N, C-alpha and C positions, 0 to 999 in steps of 0.2 A: 240575812248577808251568807251566811254560812252554805245555804243552801245553794248561792248562788256559785259559791267558788269549787261545791263540789261538782255542782253542772258545768265548770268551766274544765277542773279537771278530768271531768269524763269526757268532753271535746278534745282535749289535749293529749289525751291518754295514745290513743292509736299513733302519731303521730312521734310521740317519745319511745314507742315501743320500736317503731321501724328505726330510730338512727340507736337505738341499743344495740338492736338485733344485728346492724352490720357490723360490730366490734366481739360479737361472738363467736368463739372461738371455732375451729373446723370450719368456716368460711371462704378459705381462699382456694381450694380446685375449683371450686365449679366457678367461681368469680372469674380466675385467668382463663377455664374454657369459653365461658361467656367475651370475654374481655377481647381474644385471639379468634375469634369466632366472630359471633353475631352482633357485639354490641357496636362496631363501626356502621352495619348496617342500620343499627336502631337509631343512631343519631346522624346520619347524612337522611335519612328517612324521613326523619321529625323535623329536622330543619327544614326540607323540603318541602313537606306537609307547612309547615308555620307561613312560609314565604310564599306560598302559593295561595293558601287560604287567605292570609294578611291583605294579598294585592287583589285576591278576587273578592273579597265582602268590601274593602275600602273600594273599587271601583263599583261596583254594583249599589250599595248603599249610600254612599256619596252621592254619584248620578244620580238613583231616584229621586234622593230626597232633594236636589239643586232642580230636577225635573218639576215636582209638585209645587216647589216653593217658591220659582222664579217663574212660570209660565203658567199661562193659562191657555187648557185643551179642552177638547171634549171630555170627558169622564175626570178630568182633572182630581174632582171632589171624592171620586168613588175610589179611586187608585191611591189617593194618601192613605185611605185607611188601609184600602185592600192588599197592600206591597206588606204589610206586616205578617198574613196570613202564613206565609212557608216557615215561619219559625213553629209552627203547629206539626208539624212533620219531623220527626226525628229524623236524623242523619242515616242510621242503619235502613229506617223503612223506605226512605230515599233509594237506597242501596237496592234494595228488594225489587222495588216496582221497575226502575229503570237497567237493571238486570233484565228481567224479564220483558222489555220491551225492545232492548238493543242487542240480545244475544243469538246467536246462529238462529236458533229455529223459533225467536220472537218474531211477533207481526211484523217489523219495519225491514228486517234483513229479509224475512221471508216475501213481503211483496217486493222489495227491491227484485229478486231471485225470478219471482211470476213474472214482474214486466217487462223486465230485460233478458229474459231469456239466461241468465248466466248460474255458472257452477262456481262451487265453493273457491275455486283458484281463479276466476274470472274478475274478481274484485279484491279491495282491500277496505275492511272497515274497523275502526276504532275499538279497540278492548276496554269497556267501561270498568271490569274489573283489573282495575291497576290503579297506581301511586296518581297520576291525574288525575283517571277517574273518582276518586276519592277525594280531591281536589275540587274538583267538580261540585262533588254530592255536599262536602260540607261547606263551600260559597254559597249555595243556591238555597240552605236552609238557615244559616247565620247570618247573612247579609242584613235581615233586619234588624240585628243589634247594632250597628252601624247608621243603617236609616234610620230609626228612630232618635236616636241621638246626635244624626248631623241632620235632619230637619227641625229638631227644636232650637239649634245652636243657629238655623238659618233663620228662623221665624224669630227669636229672640233679639235678634241684632237689627237695629235698625235701621227703615229704608232709607232712611238720607244720607247711611254712610255710600251706599251705591250710587244713589242722584247724585251726591258729589263727584264719586268717580265719574261717573257719565258725562259730567258738566265738564270734566276736565278731558274728555276724549276717549275713555278706554269703552272698549268694547263690552256688549253682556260676559260675554267667556271671558274677557281680559279685566272685568270688574271681580269676576267669580276666583278669578284664579289671584288676583292679587288681594282682595279684601275678604272674600266672603272664606274662601280657604283658610289663610290665617287666625281668622276669629274663631273659626269653627276646629281647630286643630285639636285642642284636648278634649273637646266630645268626640271627635274622630279616633283618635288613640285611644281613649277608654272603649269607645265599639269594637275596634281592632283586636283589643285585649281580651274582649268578653268571648269573641269569634274565638281566640285562637287556644284560650282557658278549654272551651267545649270540645276543640280539635284534641288539644293536647288528653281530656279525660276519655273520649269517647272509645269504645271496645268494638261494636257490633258491626261498623263498617269496614275498618280496617281489618277486623278478620275475618271478615266474609268475601273480602276482596284480596288477601292472602298479603296483606301490606305490613312489613315489617315492622313494629313501633313497638314502645317502651309497654302499650297497656297489653300487647298479644304477649311479649317476651316475659311480662309478670306471670301472665295467667297461664305460662307454657312451665316456666320455670317453679312453680307452685306445683301444678298437675301433671306435669310430665317427669321433669326433673325429681320431682319431691322435697323441691330446697328450700324451707319459708327463707332463710338468710338468704339466697341468692335473689328469689322474689323482692326482700326487702330491700337489696341493694340496689336492685332497680326503679325501684319505687322512688326512693330517696334520689334516684339519678333523676328520674322525671319530675319531680318537686323541685329539683335545681331549673328545670326548663321551665317550669310554672312562675316559679320566684323570678326568673330570669324576665319573663313576660310582664311581673307586676313590676319590676324594676324600669323594663320599656315604657309603661303607662305614668309610670310616676314622673321620669325625668322627663316626657313630652310637653307634662304639664310644667315642669319647673322649669324651661327654657324662656324663651321668647315671651313679653305676655302683650297682651292687646286688650285696649278698655274702650268701653262707649259710652262715650259720654254725651250721649244724643238724646234723643227723645225714646225711648226703648219703646212706647206702646205706638209708637206711629204705624201705620199699615206699611205691608209690602207691595211696592210696585211690581204687578205682573206683567210679563211681555207676553202680547197676545199670539197666538200661532194661528195661521190659518192655511190653506192648501196643505200642500204635501209634508209642509213643516207640521201641521194638527198632526197628520196621517205617521208621520214619521214618530212623532213624540208619543202618539197613544201605541204604537208597536216595541215602541222605547219602554212603555212601561208595562204592557203585556208578556214581554220576553220572560222577566223573572218573576212575575206572578204565574203564567203559565209552566213554566218549567219548573218550577219549584213547588206549587200546589195542585193547580188544576191535572196537570197530567197524572201523577201520582196518585192523588183522590180517582182519578176514572179508572187507571190500572188496577188499583186495588179493589174497586166497586166491581168492576169485571170478573174481576177472578174469586172475589167472594162469591159472585152471583150464580158461576159456573160449580161452584162446590153444592154437594148435596146436602140437603137441609139436616140427613142426619152427624155429618160431620159438625154442625156449628150448636149441634146438642146439648147435652148434658156434659161434655168435656169443656166445652166453651162455658157453658156456665161456671164451672169448678175453676175454670184459669181466671173469669172475671171475678168470684168469691175470691181467689186466692189475693187477687191485684188490689181488692178492697179493702180486704182485713190489711195487708203489710202500708198500704198507701192511707189507709184511716188511723191506725193507729199511730202513724209516726207523724201524722198532721195535727193529732188529738195532744201528743205529747212536747210536739214542737210548739204550737200554741202556748201551753201549758207553763214550759219551760222558759221560751220568749218573755211571756208577761212574768214569771219569776227575775230572769234577768234585768228587764228591761225596767221596772219599777225598784229593783235594789239598787240598780244603778242613778234613780231618780232621787230614792230617799238617802242613800250612805252614798255620798257623794268622796268618800275617800276614795285612794290610790287603789285598793284591795278591789272595789267594787267596778271599779274604771276597767283595770286589769280583767279583771273577770267577763266582762263585757266585750271587749276588744277577742280575748282568748275564744270565745265562744262563736265568735265569727270567722274564725281560720278554716272554717271545715268546708264551706263551698269553693274555695280555691284549692283543694286537694281534688284529684282526681277519684273517681269512685274506687279504681284498682287499689290504688293506693290504700286508700281507706280502709278497705277490705281485707288488705295485708298487715294494716295497723293492728284493725280489731282483733283478729284471727290470732295472732302471736299472742298478747295478752291473755285471750279469752281460753287458747290450750291452754297454755300454762296453768290460769286459775282451774282449767277441768283436771287435771293431770294432781293439781295440789288437793283438791278436793275426794279426787278419788282416792290417791292415799290415805287421806286423814277419815273417810269412812270407812274402810277395809281395815285400818287399823283399830278402829275404836269399835266397830259394829261386827266385821267380819264379810261385808258384802261389797261386792263389784258393782260399783255403779255404770263405769264406761264414762263415755262424754258427755255432760250433762248440758253444756252449753253451747260447745261446739257445733255448726252445723243446727243450729235450731234458730227456730223462728225468732227468739229475744236477739240472738245476734244478730240478725239480719234489720230487723227494726233498728238496734242499736247504731250498725253501719249508715243507714238510711238517716238515723234523727242526727249522727253526728256530721252528714254531707249537708242536708237541708235546713240545718237547723238556723244559719244566717237568712234565709229567706224567710222566716218568718219574725225573727230578731228585725230586719229591717220594717217590715209593716208594722209589727207595734210599737215600734220608737215612734215611728210617724205618726201615729195616733194619739200617742202619750207625749207627745211635743205638743197638739192642738191643744192641751188641755192646761190652763191655766193652773199656775200653783194657790190662787187663791181656795180653787176648791178644796184642796188638801187642806188650808189653814182653817176655812171655815169647817170642815169636819171635824179638826182635831179640836178645835174650838169648843165643839159640840161632845168633845169626849171618846171619840172613836181614837182607836189606835192604827198604826200602818194596816194589818191587816184587814180590819174594819174598813178603814178608807178605801183598800182597794175593791173588796167584794160589793161595797155598797155606794160607791162613788165613779170608781175609776171604769171598772167593768162593764155598767151600763153604756158610758161613753165610750167605751172599745169595743163596742160588739161587732162594727161595723170592720173594723181594724184585724180584729181577731177573723172573721171570718175570710178575708183578702188574704192573711196570712195563712188560714187552714187551707182554702182553698188552692194556692202557690206549691204547698209543700204536697199536698195531694198528688197533684198534676204531675208536678217533679218525680215521685218516686213512681206513679205509674209509668212513666218512661224508663226507669233508671234498667241499665244492662248489668255494665260491668259486678259492681256491689251485689246485685244479686245473682249474677254466677256463678260466684264465689261462693256467698255467705248461706243460698238457700239451703233449705232442710232437704234430707235425701225425698227423691220423688215430688219434691213440692217444685212447680211451675206456676207461671204467672204469664200475663200477657204477653209482657217482654221478653222471655226467656223462652215460650212458647213458639214463636215468632222469629228467633234468633234461632234456636234449633231446628224448626221446618226449613227455614230457608238455608240453612247451612247444609241440608240434607238434600238441598234442588228441589223442594217441595214447597217451590213458591206460591201454589194456588191454595194449600192448606196454610200457610204462612199468613193471606192475607186479610182472612177475617180477623186475628190477635192483632194486626198489625192496622187495621182500618179504626179497630176499636180503642186502641191509644189515640191515634189521630183525633178522632170524634171527642174523647176525653181531652186533647189538649186543645182544642177549639175554643173551648170553655175561657181559660183565660184569655184567648188571642182576643175573643169576642168584645171582653172586657175592654181590653185596650183599643181595638177597633173604634169601640164606640166613643171613647175618652179622647181620641182624636180626631172623630169626625164633629165633635162637642167644644173642641180648643177652640178658643178665640183669640186672635191677634193681641 
């Protein structure tokens, strides 16, 4: 139980450090300057992003889910799982690929100029590197959150409800609007909330598109202004937006309630589409899949193929090794701590362990930039304290021991993604009957022996799943890695971002493609489960 409480304290420490730094002396000047210059732009742009992404993911996710669950058309079973694939494409990678595709010297505009003989002033082309472009990128890669939850909600609701509505004279679309949507509203709101939290946490896309948001402001305040307190204040403000999104999701669940009292396992009757309607359905299914996954993957593959093999040699292997070291270490620690927390909450059912279990799950709701600032503040203070103590006792100047170290980076990633491991372990542990523990204790085993000899063999699959989820998330993590990485230490994510920021998109293709390839692993697992799911 003590170990579980210490783990919860480590997770909540970054948040507490941000809250206390806001009231530190000497914080007013920089904050006043930010409030009078860029803070209004941060707020307006963040609200615009949230509104645009919320509408975009809801339209794409709900529309796709309704299409594959309520209609029968050629390729429907393939679309049912393939529509999840864009989730494997990080938003910042999507931004790099579409910039290369749609910029003035890119293949699209070059083809238009050559085909029609246009000059630069003869035509107008939308600028992808804009706030609207960022909304489009986020919508294309994050709509699967809404799609998966909405699809599950549409399937779980009995087909009898829709049939009753049809018998009362409702058209298929009217039945969808008046029956299916209200029943699925909590699930849709949950998916939109997840997408908005990812949008608020993003740094690579908004930074590359020069969109002024809180994440870019936090990075600028820390590294350009050198003011950690101003960065903490911006981080706390961003945390307010995250809390607002969570409150929105909670309120959407607490409103009107709809209950299904019919046979839940009754099959869904799909409307068979033929002719031009079937062709239109296929086109509607292809649109988000092609634009959100196929086109970026092909662009990345083309750019990587054009690079010399020398550029993909030793340096690429070093980047891959660094990424695997950080992601693998975080995954191992996350699974170990998740097992500790979940088992402590199961054995000790008091308020302290329950509190520790809930607090440990807060990290995933915090953007990586917020956690990075929250980790850097106490780690820097600890370094100064240790340096002064060692110099006083031994007369040796040690400098900063932990700040900018690999340990601090792994700590930040652990705080951010411990929740993913904890949810997987909790799910596996819940399937183990308490009778197993009672039998083990009747044979003389204590709690630790029961965990090692009884639960761990049964939790092997859940632990592997938890480790895989954390590994993939850390491989894609950019904001925390940019802030916390050691000097001259790059990962696939930071290298792709750095090269893309220098307009070296072709060189950024290989690490970006590697990130996408790794992200495909959990997507294939999800797709397989969707394909096997039965109503």
